[in-house]
C-alpha positions as CSV (number, residue, x, y, z in Angstrom):
1,X,-12.2,1.0,-6.3
2,X,-9.6,-1.0,-8.1
3,X,-12.0,-1.7,-11.0
4,X,-11.2,1.8,-12.3
5,X,-8.0,0.3,-13.7
6,X,-10.1,-1.4,-16.3
7,X,-11.0,1.9,-17.9
8,X,-9.1,3.1,-21.0
9,X,-10.0,6.7,-20.2
10,X,-6.6,7.6,-18.8
11,X,-3.1,6.3,-18.2
12,X,-2.5,5.1,-14.6
13,X,0.9,6.0,-13.1
14,X,2.4,3.9,-10.3
15,X,5.5,4.8,-8.3
16,X,7.9,1.9,-8.0
17,X,9.0,1.5,-4.4
18,X,8.0,5.1,-3.8
19,X,9.7,8.0,-5.5
20,X,12.7,5.9,-6.1
21,X,14.5,8.3,-8.5
22,X,15.0,10.9,-5.8
23,X,14.7,9.1,-2.4
24,X,15.8,5.9,-0.8
25,X,13.5,3.1,-2.0
26,X,10.7,1.7,0.1
27,X,11.2,4.3,2.9
28,X,8.5,6.4,4.4
29,X,10.0,9.5,2.8
30,X,10.0,7.9,-0.7
31,X,6.3,7.0,-0.3
32,X,5.4,10.4,1.1
33,X,7.1,12.2,-1.8
34,X,5.4,10.0,-4.3
35,X,2.0,10.6,-2.8
36,X,2.6,14.3,-2.7
37,X,3.6,14.2,-6.4
38,X,0.2,12.9,-7.2
39,X,0.8,9.3,-8.4
40,X,-2.3,7.1,-8.8
41,X,-0.7,4.0,-7.2
42,X,2.3,3.0,-5.2
43,X,4.1,-0.3,-5.5
44,X,6.0,-1.8,-2.6
45,X,7.7,-5.1,-1.5
46,X,6.9,-7.2,1.5
47,X,8.9,-9.7,3.5
48,X,8.8,-11.1,7.1
49,X,11.3,-10.5,9.8
50,X,12.6,-13.3,12.0
51,X,9.9,-12.6,14.6
52,X,7.2,-12.7,12.0
53,X,6.6,-9.0,11.4
54,X,5.8,-7.8,7.8
55,X,8.4,-5.4,6.6
56,X,8.6,-3.2,3.5
57,X,11.9,-4.1,1.8
58,X,12.8,-5.5,-1.7
59,X,15.9,-7.6,-1.3
60,X,16.4,-10.9,0.5
61,X,19.2,-9.2,2.5
62,X,19.7,-5.8,4.0
63,X,23.1,-5.4,2.5
64,X,22.3,-3.2,-0.5
65,X,19.9,-0.7,1.1
66,X,21.1,-0.4,4.7
67,X,24.4,-0.2,6.7
68,X,23.8,-3.8,7.9
69,X,24.3,-7.3,6.6
70,X,22.3,-10.5,6.6
71,X,19.0,-11.8,5.5
72,X,15.8,-9.9,6.4
73,X,14.3,-13.2,7.7
74,X,17.3,-13.7,10.1
75,X,16.8,-10.3,11.8
76,X,14.0,-9.3,14.3
77,X,11.9,-6.2,13.9
78,X,14.0,-4.5,16.6
79,X,17.3,-5.4,14.8
80,X,16.0,-4.2,11.5
81,X,14.9,-0.9,13.0
82,X,18.4,-0.2,14.3
83,X,19.7,-0.1,10.7
84,X,20.2,3.0,8.6
85,X,18.1,2.6,5.4
86,X,18.9,6.0,3.9
87,X,22.7,6.7,4.1
88,X,23.5,4.4,1.2
89,X,21.5,6.8,-1.1
90,X,23.2,9.9,0.2
91,X,24.4,11.6,3.4
92,X,21.3,13.8,3.7
93,X,19.1,10.7,4.1
94,X,21.0,9.1,7.0
95,X,18.7,8.0,9.7
96,X,15.8,6.7,7.6
97,X,14.5,3.3,8.8
98,X,13.2,0.2,7.2
99,X,9.4,0.4,7.3
100,X,7.1,-2.0,9.1
101,X,4.1,-2.6,6.9
102,X,1.8,-1.0,9.5
103,X,3.7,2.2,9.3
104,X,3.1,2.5,5.6
105,X,-0.6,1.7,6.1
106,X,-0.9,4.6,8.6
107,X,0.6,7.0,6.1
108,X,-2.0,5.9,3.5
109,X,-4.9,7.0,5.7
110,X,-4.5,10.5,4.3
111,X,-4.6,9.2,0.7
112,X,-7.8,7.2,0.4
113,X,-7.9,7.3,-3.4
114,X,-4.4,6.0,-4.0
115,X,-4.2,2.4,-5.3
116,X,-1.8,-0.2,-4.0
117,X,0.3,-2.7,-5.9
118,X,1.4,-5.2,-3.1
119,X,4.3,-7.4,-4.1
120,X,4.8,-10.5,-2.0
121,X,8.5,-11.3,-2.3
122,X,9.4,-14.9,-3.2
123,X,10.6,-16.7,0.0
124,X,10.0,-19.9,1.9
125,X,7.4,-18.1,4.1
126,X,5.7,-16.1,1.3
127,X,2.3,-17.7,2.0
128,X,2.6,-16.5,5.6
129,X,3.6,-13.0,4.4
130,X,0.6,-13.0,2.1
131,X,-1.8,-14.1,4.8
132,X,-0.5,-11.4,7.2
133,X,-0.5,-8.7,4.5
134,X,-4.1,-9.5,3.6
135,X,-5.2,-9.5,7.2
136,X,-3.6,-6.1,7.8
137,X,-5.0,-4.6,4.6
138,X,-8.5,-5.9,5.6
139,X,-8.1,-4.4,9.1
140,X,-7.4,-1.0,7.6
141,X,-10.1,-1.3,5.0
142,X,-7.7,-1.1,2.1
143,X,-8.3,-4.4,0.2
144,X,-10.6,-2.7,-2.4
145,X,-7.5,-0.6,-3.3
146,X,-5.1,-3.5,-3.9
147,X,-3.7,-5.6,-6.7
148,X,-1.3,-8.3,-5.4
149,X,1.8,-9.4,-7.3
150,X,4.6,-12.0,-7.0
151,X,7.1,-13.5,-9.3
152,X,6.2,-16.9,-7.9
153,X,3.2,-18.2,-9.7
154,X,2.2,-20.4,-6.8
155,X,1.7,-17.3,-4.7
156,X,-0.4,-15.7,-7.4
157,X,-2.6,-18.8,-7.5
158,X,-2.8,-18.8,-3.7
159,X,-4.0,-15.2,-3.5
160,X,-6.5,-15.8,-6.3
161,X,-7.9,-19.1,-5.1
162,X,-7.8,-18.5,-1.3
163,X,-9.0,-14.9,-1.2
164,X,-10.5,-14.1,-4.6
165,X,-8.1,-11.1,-4.9
166,X,-7.0,-9.3,-8.0
167,X,-3.5,-10.3,-9.0
168,X,-0.9,-9.1,-11.4
169,X,1.6,-11.5,-12.7
170,X,4.3,-11.5,-15.4
171,X,5.1,-13.3,-18.6
172,X,5.8,-17.0,-18.3
173,X,9.5,-16.6,-18.8
174,X,9.8,-14.3,-15.8
175,X,7.9,-16.4,-13.3
176,X,8.8,-19.3,-11.0
177,X,6.4,-22.3,-10.7
178,X,4.5,-21.2,-13.8
179,X,1.6,-23.6,-14.8
180,X,0.8,-23.5,-18.5
181,X,-2.6,-24.2,-20.0
182,X,-6.1,-22.8,-19.9
183,X,-6.5,-23.5,-16.1
184,X,-2.9,-22.4,-15.3
185,X,-1.2,-19.3,-14.1
186,X,-2.6,-16.9,-16.7
187,X,-6.1,-17.8,-15.6
188,X,-5.3,-16.6,-12.1
189,X,-4.1,-13.2,-13.2
190,X,-6.2,-10.0,-13.6
191,X,-3.3,-8.1,-15.1
192,X,0.2,-8.8,-16.5
193,X,3.2,-6.5,-16.3
194,X,6.0,-6.6,-18.8
195,X,9.5,-5.2,-18.5
196,X,10.6,-2.7,-21.2
197,X,12.9,-5.4,-22.7
198,X,9.9,-7.8,-23.3
199,X,7.3,-5.2,-24.2
200,X,5.9,-5.2,-27.8
201,X,2.6,-4.3,-29.5
202,X,2.1,-8.0,-30.4
203,X,2.5,-9.2,-26.9
204,X,0.2,-6.6,-25.5
205,X,-2.4,-7.7,-28.1
206,X,-1.9,-11.4,-27.2
207,X,-2.5,-10.7,-23.5
208,X,-5.5,-8.6,-24.2
209,X,-7.0,-11.4,-26.2
210,X,-6.6,-13.5,-23.0
211,X,-8.7,-10.9,-21.1
212,X,-5.8,-9.5,-19.2
213,X,-5.0,-5.8,-18.4
214,X,-1.5,-5.0,-19.7
215,X,1.0,-2.9,-17.8
216,X,4.7,-2.0,-18.3
217,X,7.7,-1.4,-16.0
218,X,9.8,0.8,-15.7
219,X,9.4,3.4,-18.5
220,X,11.4,6.3,-16.9
221,X,11.9,8.7,-19.9
222,X,9.9,10.1,-22.7
223,X,11.1,7.6,-25.3
224,X,10.1,4.6,-23.1
225,X,6.9,6.2,-22.2
226,X,5.8,6.8,-25.8
227,X,6.8,3.3,-26.7
228,X,4.7,1.9,-23.8
229,X,1.7,4.0,-24.9
230,X,2.2,3.0,-28.5
231,X,2.2,-0.7,-27.4
232,X,-1.2,-0.1,-25.8
233,X,-0.4,-0.4,-22.0
234,X,-2.9,1.2,-19.6
235,X,-0.7,1.4,-16.5
236,X,3.0,2.2,-16.0
237,X,5.1,1.5,-13.0
238,X,8.0,4.0,-12.9
239,X,11.1,4.7,-10.9
240,X,10.7,8.2,-12.1
241,X,7.0,9.0,-12.6
242,X,7.4,12.6,-13.7
243,X,7.7,11.9,-17.5
244,X,4.6,9.8,-17.4
245,X,2.6,12.3,-15.5
246,X,3.7,15.2,-17.8
247,X,2.9,13.2,-20.9
248,X,-0.6,12.4,-19.5
249,X,-1.2,16.0,-18.5
250,X,-0.2,17.2,-22.0
251,X,-2.5,14.7,-23.6
252,X,-5.4,15.8,-21.4
253,X,-4.7,19.5,-22.3
254,X,-4.6,18.6,-26.0
255,X,-7.9,16.8,-25.8
256,X,-9.5,19.8,-24.0
257,X,-8.3,21.9,-26.9
258,X,-10.1,19.7,-29.4
259,X,-7.3,17.4,-30.5
260,X,-7.9,13.6,-30.8
261,X,-7.5,11.6,-27.6
262,X,-4.0,10.2,-27.4
263,X,-3.6,8.8,-23.8
């Protein structure tokens, strides 16, 4: 299923931590709204709790996105579930909870065509997080929908070498434990994602010459979207996916009316 990302026929739009522009990131509500909006892919972050449960949360600590404090890895599943993961975003979202990974996988049953960008967060137990995530995704039958990512090049290599999975990395300057050379980190990647500050047509061309798919993050307005498209990216990961989806729709309508293909 994931091989359709290799097609240049249409832009692929991914939602970064769910519909992050309008809802608290990495919550069930944010993912539900992104899926209802019709995105092609969702991106999410995985860490382990103190008792070894895979959780969907970006930061090393719970401080920014909950009413609690402390490291995710120092709190049990039960302790994490007692925290409010929505009130920080706005009073109307109070009561939302940190997701266990299995809860997100249950939601995805109703969306069998949606692709998954699975980010393993850098941590001392990232290998264990990766192993558990792969096992759960295999159990649910979702592995063919997945691209795995991490800012730690050793985890990219582990996922590639151990499981033969498709991985998405980042430019060398953004990664830890990067291994240069023809047998190094770039050889373990299927795709590379560039932030808007690093994105350029020349870099996109350089990565394509290496045989990599090239994506960008996070183009959240029309100007950034048109720049990404002009650079030649084929997938965009957005906090706000609506500009990307509108531009793609307009390009498809223009093509139907006989104009040259633009997206």
